[in-house]
ZAZA-45952 format. One record per residue (C-alpha): x, y, z; residue in one letter. Coordinates in nm, 3 decimals. Layout:
BEGIN
((X Y Z) 'a')
...
This chain:
BEGIN
((-0.077 2.294 -4.963) 'm')
((-0.414 2.242 -5.159) 'k')
((-0.729 2.132 -4.908) 't')
((-0.970 1.857 -4.965) 'i')
((-1.358 1.922 -4.973) 'd')
((-1.477 1.567 -4.995) 'y')
((-1.366 1.229 -4.938) 'i')
((-1.504 0.944 -5.100) 'p')
((-1.699 0.716 -4.833) 't')
((-1.910 0.491 -5.057) 's')
((-1.786 0.142 -5.170) 'k')
((-1.852 0.250 -5.531) 'i')
((-1.676 0.560 -5.498) 'e')
((-1.388 0.444 -5.352) 'r')
((-1.362 0.119 -5.565) 'a')
((-1.391 0.340 -5.885) 't')
((-1.089 0.535 -5.727) 'k')
((-0.872 0.229 -5.705) 'l')
((-0.936 0.072 -6.030) 'v')
((-0.880 0.429 -6.177) 'q')
((-0.558 0.406 -6.011) 't')
((-0.507 0.065 -6.123) 'g')
((-0.541 0.140 -6.496) 'a')
((-0.286 0.439 -6.466) 'k')
((-0.029 0.158 -6.341) 'v')
((-0.139 -0.069 -6.652) 'g')
((-0.049 0.251 -6.883) 'v')
((0.282 0.311 -6.718) 'n')
((0.340 -0.059 -6.785) 'y')
((0.260 -0.060 -7.138) 'l')
((0.475 0.252 -7.210) 'k')
((0.762 0.108 -7.033) 'y')
((0.757 -0.201 -7.251) 'y')
((0.706 -0.002 -7.561) 'g')
((1.044 0.209 -7.459) 'e')
((1.202 -0.112 -7.365) 'k')
((1.179 -0.243 -7.705) 'm')
((1.383 0.033 -7.851) 'v')
((1.600 0.096 -7.548) 'n')
((1.724 -0.236 -7.405) 's')
((1.921 -0.069 -7.151) 'd')
((1.604 0.108 -7.025) 'l')
((1.585 0.042 -6.615) 't')
((1.270 0.027 -6.423) 'r')
((1.335 0.358 -6.244) 'd')
((1.112 0.548 -6.426) 'k')
((0.851 0.314 -6.405) 'l')
((0.893 0.261 -6.070) 'n')
((0.855 0.673 -6.030) 'e')
((0.555 0.709 -6.225) 'n')
((0.387 0.381 -6.061) 'n')
((0.461 0.504 -5.710) 'a')
((0.327 0.864 -5.821) 'e')
((0.009 0.733 -5.948) 'd')
((-0.064 0.525 -5.661) 'i')
((0.033 0.755 -5.381) 'y')
((-0.198 1.033 -5.593) 'd')
((-0.506 0.794 -5.572) 'g')
((-0.428 0.663 -5.233) 'l')
((-0.414 1.021 -5.037) 'k')
((-0.783 1.116 -5.184) 's')
((-0.914 0.813 -5.025) 'l')
((-0.742 0.877 -4.684) 'k')
((-0.781 0.560 -4.420) 'g')
((-0.652 0.228 -4.453) 's')
((-0.573 0.270 -4.823) 'a')
((-0.312 0.530 -4.730) 'l')
((-0.201 0.354 -4.417) 'k')
((-0.118 0.037 -4.644) 'v')
((0.107 0.305 -4.807) 'a')
((0.246 0.388 -4.510) 'q')
((0.325 0.061 -4.397) 'm')
((0.484 -0.053 -4.720) 'l')
((0.739 0.305 -4.694) 's')
((0.871 0.194 -4.354) 'm')
((0.981 -0.171 -4.561) 'd')
((1.291 0.025 -4.704) 'k')
((1.464 -0.308 -4.756) 's')
((1.199 -0.498 -4.973) 'f')
((1.055 -0.184 -5.184) 'l')
((1.230 0.014 -5.487) 'p')
((1.356 0.334 -5.370) 'q')
((1.100 0.547 -5.554) 'a')
((0.797 0.343 -5.366) 'y')
((0.959 0.449 -5.022) 'v')
((1.029 0.778 -5.118) 'e')
((0.693 0.833 -5.258) 'k')
((0.508 0.631 -4.986) 'f')
((0.671 0.824 -4.758) 's')
((0.475 1.121 -4.784) 'l')
((0.174 0.926 -4.598) 's')
((0.369 0.951 -4.287) 'q')
((0.316 1.340 -4.249) 'f')
((0.254 1.532 -4.584) 's')
((-0.097 1.454 -4.716) 'v')
((-0.370 1.725 -4.831) 'p')
((-0.562 1.829 -4.507) 'p')
((-0.936 1.859 -4.479) 'l')
((-1.073 2.205 -4.570) 's')
((-1.226 2.452 -4.279) 'g')
((-1.604 2.382 -4.346) 'p')
((-1.541 2.010 -4.312) 'l')
((-1.342 2.031 -4.010) 'v')
((-1.635 2.246 -3.834) 'l')
((-1.875 1.999 -3.937) 'k')
((-1.694 1.702 -3.757) 't')
((-1.689 1.892 -3.458) 'f')
((-2.057 1.980 -3.498) 'k')
((-2.119 1.602 -3.551) 't')
((-1.895 1.507 -3.211) 'n')
((-1.937 1.764 -2.985) 'f')
((-2.277 1.988 -3.095) 'g')
((-2.041 2.256 -3.101) 'k')
((-1.804 2.403 -3.315) 't')
((-1.412 2.419 -3.183) 'p')
((-1.439 2.813 -3.131) 'y')
((-1.723 2.743 -2.869) 'e')
((-1.482 2.447 -2.698) 'i')
((-1.161 2.661 -2.701) 'f')
((-1.066 2.977 -2.668) 'd')
((-0.854 2.964 -2.976) 'e')
((-0.843 2.704 -3.286) 'f')
((-0.688 2.729 -3.611) 'n')
((-0.908 2.571 -3.893) 'a')
((-0.582 2.526 -4.096) 'n')
((-0.447 2.181 -4.041) 's')
((-0.055 2.164 -3.923) 'v')
((-0.016 1.795 -4.021) 'n')
((-0.235 1.551 -4.192) 'a')
((-0.179 1.183 -4.260) 'a')
((-0.359 0.855 -4.320) 's')
((-0.633 0.870 -4.072) 'i')
((-0.648 1.208 -3.938) 'g')
((-0.524 1.553 -3.888) 'q')
((-0.363 1.761 -3.641) 'v')
((-0.525 2.149 -3.561) 'h')
((-0.316 2.394 -3.307) 'l')
((-0.571 2.528 -3.056) 'a')
((-0.546 2.735 -2.710) 'm')
((-0.732 2.656 -2.400) 'k')
((-0.617 2.857 -2.081) 'd')
((-0.301 3.003 -2.252) 'n')
((-0.207 2.610 -2.316) 'k')
((-0.128 2.502 -2.659) 'k')
((-0.307 2.201 -2.747) 'l')
((-0.268 1.956 -3.066) 'a')
((-0.634 1.849 -3.150) 'v')
((-0.653 1.525 -3.377) 'k')
((-0.949 1.512 -3.595) 'i')
((-1.021 1.152 -3.765) 'q')
((-1.122 1.191 -4.154) 'y')
((-1.515 1.128 -4.236) 'p')
((-1.620 0.759 -4.322) 'g')
((-1.257 0.628 -4.260) 'v')
((-1.373 0.373 -3.980) 'a')
((-1.673 0.259 -4.235) 'n')
((-1.461 0.198 -4.533) 's')
((-1.202 -0.005 -4.386) 'i')
((-1.349 -0.386 -4.467) 's')
((-1.442 -0.241 -4.809) 's')
((-1.070 -0.137 -4.903) 'd')
((-0.923 -0.430 -4.773) 'l')
((-1.161 -0.640 -4.988) 'a')
((-1.044 -0.435 -5.285) 'l')
((-0.641 -0.457 -5.193) 'v')
((-0.696 -0.831 -5.076) 'k')
((-0.670 -0.977 -5.447) 'p')
((-0.361 -0.790 -5.493) 'i')
((-0.197 -0.915 -5.199) 'a')
((-0.278 -1.274 -5.218) 'i')
((-0.082 -1.254 -5.564) 'r')
((0.209 -1.070 -5.425) 'm')
((0.280 -1.253 -5.138) 'f')
((0.151 -1.598 -5.297) 'n')
((-0.118 -1.695 -5.013) 'l')
((-0.307 -1.968 -5.075) 'q')
((-0.647 -2.105 -4.976) 'g')
((-0.884 -1.968 -4.650) 'k')
((-0.560 -2.003 -4.430) 'd')
((-0.472 -1.644 -4.546) 's')
((-0.797 -1.493 -4.416) 'd')
((-0.643 -1.464 -4.064) 'k')
((-0.354 -1.213 -4.194) 'y')
((-0.624 -0.998 -4.340) 'f')
((-0.855 -1.030 -4.043) 'k')
((-0.546 -0.915 -3.798) 'e')
((-0.503 -0.582 -4.018) 'v')
((-0.835 -0.497 -4.049) 'e')
((-0.926 -0.552 -3.675) 'd')
((-0.613 -0.324 -3.616) 'k')
((-0.709 -0.067 -3.844) 'l')
((-1.067 -0.039 -3.683) 'i')
((-0.908 -0.022 -3.338) 'e')
((-0.696 0.283 -3.488) 'e')
((-1.007 0.471 -3.560) 't')
((-1.131 0.441 -3.223) 'n')
((-1.005 0.763 -3.061) 'y')
((-1.148 0.669 -2.725) 'l')
((-0.929 0.349 -2.731) 'l')
((-0.640 0.551 -2.853) 'e')
((-0.724 0.786 -2.545) 'l')
((-0.681 0.515 -2.306) 'k')
((-0.396 0.353 -2.478) 'q')
((-0.196 0.668 -2.475) 's')
((-0.259 0.732 -2.107) 'q')
((-0.149 0.388 -2.044) 'e')
((0.196 0.445 -2.198) 'v')
((0.265 0.756 -2.058) 'v')
((0.245 0.611 -1.728) 'e')
((0.443 0.279 -1.773) 'a')
((0.697 0.448 -1.973) 'c')
((0.766 0.832 -1.839) 'q')
((1.065 0.678 -1.648) 'k')
((1.250 0.605 -1.927) 'i')
((1.551 0.848 -1.954) 'd')
((1.511 1.117 -2.252) 'n')
((1.175 1.028 -2.324) 'l')
((0.893 1.307 -2.310) 'v')
((0.512 1.231 -2.401) 'f')
((0.212 1.480 -2.407) 'p')
((-0.055 1.489 -2.150) 'n')
((-0.419 1.401 -2.321) 'y')
((-0.736 1.588 -2.225) 'y')
((-1.059 1.320 -2.203) 'p')
((-1.283 1.639 -2.171) 'e')
((-1.188 1.757 -2.505) 'y')
((-1.155 1.426 -2.702) 's')
((-1.417 1.167 -2.849) 's')
((-1.459 0.889 -3.089) 'a')
((-1.336 1.086 -3.351) 'k')
((-1.125 1.344 -3.199) 'i')
((-0.849 1.333 -2.953) 'i')
((-0.686 1.629 -2.798) 't')
((-0.362 1.637 -2.629) 'm')
((-0.059 1.883 -2.514) 'd')
((0.091 2.091 -2.836) 'w')
((0.464 1.926 -2.863) 'm')
((0.740 2.151 -2.991) 't')
((0.998 1.989 -3.163) 'g')
((1.115 1.850 -3.521) 'i')
((1.040 1.495 -3.691) 'h')
((1.279 1.244 -3.645) 'l')
((1.367 1.248 -4.018) 's')
((1.421 1.594 -4.044) 'e')
((1.632 1.588 -3.731) 'f')
((1.877 1.288 -3.885) 't')
((1.903 1.461 -4.173) 'n')
((2.095 1.711 -4.012) 'k')
((2.374 1.476 -3.898) 't')
((2.372 1.526 -3.541) 'p')
((2.684 1.483 -3.338) 'k')
((2.744 1.099 -3.243) 'q')
((2.650 1.154 -2.867) 'e')
((2.336 1.289 -2.945) 'v')
((2.223 1.023 -3.188) 's')
((2.362 0.788 -2.907) 'n')
((2.143 0.935 -2.644) 'k')
((1.789 0.946 -2.870) 'i')
((1.860 0.580 -3.008) 'g')
((1.889 0.450 -2.671) 'q')
((1.578 0.631 -2.567) 'a')
((1.388 0.492 -2.862) 'l')
((1.568 0.144 -2.808) 'w')
((1.478 0.137 -2.436) 'd')
((1.077 0.226 -2.515) 'f')
((1.052 -0.036 -2.743) 'y')
((1.249 -0.297 -2.539) 'm')
((1.036 -0.205 -2.231) 'y')
((0.723 -0.229 -2.414) 'q')
((0.786 -0.581 -2.562) 'i')
((0.937 -0.746 -2.273) 'h')
((0.800 -0.593 -2.003) 'i')
((0.457 -0.452 -2.087) 'l')
((0.410 -0.748 -2.367) 'r')
((0.195 -0.481 -2.574) 'k')
((0.383 -0.259 -2.822) 'v')
((0.356 0.068 -3.012) 'h')
((0.340 -0.101 -3.363) 'a')
((0.388 0.202 -3.580) 'd')
((0.752 0.305 -3.542) 'p')
((0.757 0.555 -3.825) 'h')
((0.934 0.903 -3.812) 'p')
((0.624 1.104 -3.836) 'g')
((0.528 0.966 -3.492) 'n')
((0.838 1.094 -3.317) 'f')
((0.973 1.435 -3.242) 'l')
((1.291 1.581 -3.099) 'v')
((1.299 1.879 -2.864) 'n')
((1.550 2.147 -2.809) 'i')
((1.657 1.938 -2.516) 'e')
((1.778 1.670 -2.750) 'n')
((1.506 1.441 -2.598) 'k')
((1.274 1.231 -2.802) 'l')
((0.892 1.273 -2.812) 'i')
((0.690 0.973 -2.874) 'a')
((0.305 1.032 -3.021) 'l')
((0.014 0.852 -3.159) 'd')
((-0.080 0.523 -2.973) 'f')
((-0.378 0.424 -3.200) 'g')
((-0.194 0.110 -3.305) 'c')
((-0.105 -0.092 -3.020) 'm')
((-0.037 -0.463 -3.046) 'k')
((-0.055 -0.693 -2.750) 'q')
((0.182 -0.993 -2.766) 'i')
((0.041 -1.312 -2.621) 'p')
((0.263 -1.581 -2.400) 'n')
((0.231 -1.860 -2.674) 'e')
((0.371 -1.610 -2.953) 'f')
((0.626 -1.412 -2.707) 'y')
((0.811 -1.735 -2.586) 'i')
((0.920 -1.904 -2.906) 'p')
((0.957 -1.578 -3.102) 'y')
((1.208 -1.441 -2.853) 'f')
((1.395 -1.789 -2.801) 'e')
((1.487 -1.757 -3.158) 'l')
((1.769 -1.470 -3.039) 'i')
((1.942 -1.741 -2.862) 'n')
((2.207 -1.852 -3.108) 'k')
((2.152 -2.177 -2.936) 'e')
((1.838 -2.234 -3.053) 'v')
((1.890 -2.118 -3.391) 'i')
((2.193 -2.332 -3.462) 'd')
((2.052 -2.634 -3.310) 'n')
((1.882 -2.811 -3.617) 'k')
((1.581 -2.993 -3.422) 'k')
((1.528 -2.729 -3.171) 'l')
((1.514 -2.451 -3.439) 'f')
((1.269 -2.655 -3.656) 'e')
((1.041 -2.693 -3.332) 'd')
((1.049 -2.355 -3.292) 'k')
((0.931 -2.283 -3.624) 'l')
((0.628 -2.501 -3.576) 'f')
((0.529 -2.339 -3.290) 'e')
((0.521 -1.988 -3.473) 'l')
((0.316 -2.140 -3.772) 'e')
((0.626 -2.082 -4.013) 'i')
((0.647 -2.496 -4.075) 'l')
((0.309 -2.646 -4.124) 'r')
((0.223 -3.005 -4.071) 'v')
((0.116 -3.050 -4.413) 'd')
((0.425 -2.944 -4.569) 'd')
((0.641 -3.165 -4.773) 's')
((0.990 -3.263 -4.682) 'k')
((1.119 -2.989 -4.970) 'e')
((0.901 -2.726 -4.795) 'e')
((1.034 -2.778 -4.465) 'i')
((1.403 -2.821 -4.576) 'e')
((1.359 -2.478 -4.788) 'y')
((1.172 -2.271 -4.496) 'f')
((1.417 -2.375 -4.222) 's')
((1.698 -2.256 -4.431) 'q')
((1.535 -1.953 -4.551) 'm')
((1.432 -1.834 -4.180) 'f')
((1.765 -1.972 -4.068) 'y')
((1.930 -1.738 -4.287) 'd')
((1.686 -1.443 -4.211) 'l')
((1.713 -1.489 -3.807) 'l')
((2.101 -1.523 -3.836) 's')
((2.091 -1.177 -3.962) 'l')
((1.805 -1.020 -3.801) 'f')
((1.893 -1.097 -3.468) 't')
((2.252 -0.949 -3.471) 'q')
((2.162 -0.657 -3.256) 'p')
((2.080 -0.904 -2.988) 'f')
((2.405 -1.096 -2.971) 'q')
((2.618 -0.862 -2.809) 's')
((2.613 -0.618 -2.532) 'e')
((2.632 -0.333 -2.763) 't')
((2.505 -0.258 -3.131) 'f')
((2.589 -0.018 -3.382) 'd')
((2.322 0.058 -3.573) 'f')
((2.559 0.270 -3.836) 's')
((2.711 -0.066 -3.966) 'd')
((2.627 -0.015 -4.330) 'e')
((2.712 -0.365 -4.393) 'e')
((2.421 -0.509 -4.177) 'f')
((2.147 -0.324 -4.362) 'f')
((2.351 -0.408 -4.683) 'a')
((2.331 -0.767 -4.603) 'n')
((1.939 -0.688 -4.506) 'i')
((1.891 -0.562 -4.858) 'a')
((2.046 -0.830 -5.035) 'q')
((1.873 -1.090 -4.852) 'l')
((1.492 -0.888 -4.958) 'g')
((1.648 -0.894 -5.321) 'e')
((1.733 -1.256 -5.288) 'r')
((1.389 -1.373 -5.203) 'f')
((1.230 -1.140 -5.429) 's')
((1.411 -1.323 -5.732) 'k')
((1.383 -1.682 -5.581) 'd')
((1.149 -1.863 -5.799) 't')
((1.097 -2.170 -5.589) 'n')
((0.960 -1.932 -5.339) 'l')
((0.637 -1.850 -5.570) 'k')
((0.596 -2.212 -5.594) 'k')
((0.569 -2.262 -5.242) 'm')
((0.248 -2.197 -4.978) 'n')
((0.308 -1.850 -4.873) 'g')
((0.065 -1.881 -4.577) 'n')
((0.370 -1.872 -4.351) 'r')
((0.388 -1.772 -3.958) 'g')
((0.142 -1.671 -3.699) 's')
((-0.076 -1.375 -3.747) 'k')
((0.099 -1.180 -3.480) 'h')
((0.407 -1.180 -3.744) 'f')
((0.270 -0.923 -3.921) 'i')
((0.260 -0.609 -3.677) 'y')
((0.558 -0.744 -3.470) 'm')
((0.794 -0.742 -3.795) 'n')
((0.622 -0.412 -3.886) 'r')
((0.763 -0.293 -3.535) 't')
((1.105 -0.427 -3.545) 'f')
((1.145 -0.326 -3.929) 'f')
((1.055 0.036 -3.836) 'g')
((1.235 0.036 -3.527) 'l')
((1.563 -0.092 -3.739) 'y')
((1.488 0.190 -3.979) 'n')
((1.499 0.464 -3.728) 'l')
((1.772 0.334 -3.546) 'm')
((1.973 0.321 -3.872) 'f')
((1.862 0.656 -3.960) 'd')
((2.005 0.791 -3.636) 'l')
((2.308 0.574 -3.659) 'k')
((2.285 0.511 -3.332) 'a')
((2.513 0.296 -3.088) 'k')
((2.335 0.134 -2.803) 'i')
((2.341 -0.072 -2.491) 'v')
((2.107 -0.351 -2.577) 'v')
((1.970 -0.465 -2.233) 'n')
((1.958 -0.117 -2.061) 'e')
((1.606 -0.120 -2.039) 'y')
((1.629 -0.374 -1.801) 'l')
((1.690 -0.118 -1.508) 'k')
((1.334 0.022 -1.578) 'y')
((1.183 -0.271 -1.433) 'q')
((1.027 -0.310 -1.106) 'g')
């Protein structure tokens, strides 16, 4: 794969790249509408493919938060055209890496030494490149190590990147007024956290200690002595990415075993630790030769405060969902309904979230759940299509929900999609055996 010798880091350079990308998308639309005049049967498939290609190509050279947004969007399979899902999914673990000289420069800046002075062996060619950093193979005392190096300038460009993306997001999600700032602040704070590898090191060690008792779940060890604010070193873990594993159509009992480990891992974090790995995409999980799940990369951890956790999970209870008064009370607690809403807005959003939650909470309504249930995921896709075409929704104030929804919803979307890919049947409350 071609390597990158330079990443634009200044605001002007990055803004110019995004404007160029926007211009390409504009040309794609003009071409589409021109062809549509000649051929009325033309679908948007080719337009979506061209746009996805141009947006991804623009973002991958910027790295950092711009590419991270593409990665987040790729997890939301039910609400994006397939062309975008396929292209943006590449941002999870298939991005052009930094060149060797840029890697050596990063080491000299962080340790005052080259990697060859620190490790017994070091491969300057990246084995895995993603949105914020890339991974290299090293050897120390006959032990294989994975060394993750952060791209230059990523941390400093987060605020300016998001400022450029903000007007587009406001239009897409119909956000109104200053209230929308809390959502962008939540994303910005989390992305800034993800660029602090010392924080990631601490979080990784905490997760390993708390969750290593979960059956069929494996973690790497981490090495503080070979880590810094921009470089993190851990055991080299051998396995295949979860997406590659599911493409091989594994036996049902193996899918169930790995799916149960994944489900227990998330339920234990959410309900026991009240802090969750909010980045459940295939690039963060491997399956080893023993068919055990390997969990990697704990840069994005979301703390779940009580004032959000309690009403959020009370909405799993069918008795609450089906009780109009109780249901509305919870929606107000979660900032989905607002005190300045009109009667029409209260009725509209109450019905909208009743439909959403009645569907999304189905996995919690029985002792077991079968994530190979295609009807369940088809219903999610249909609901997404319904809301995308709803003209009333575009007229309403889109500032809905606590800021904590952003990463909690991302967590559940990602988890559900991974479980569907595995086609796993799981025991819902199996995680309870690990508490205490």
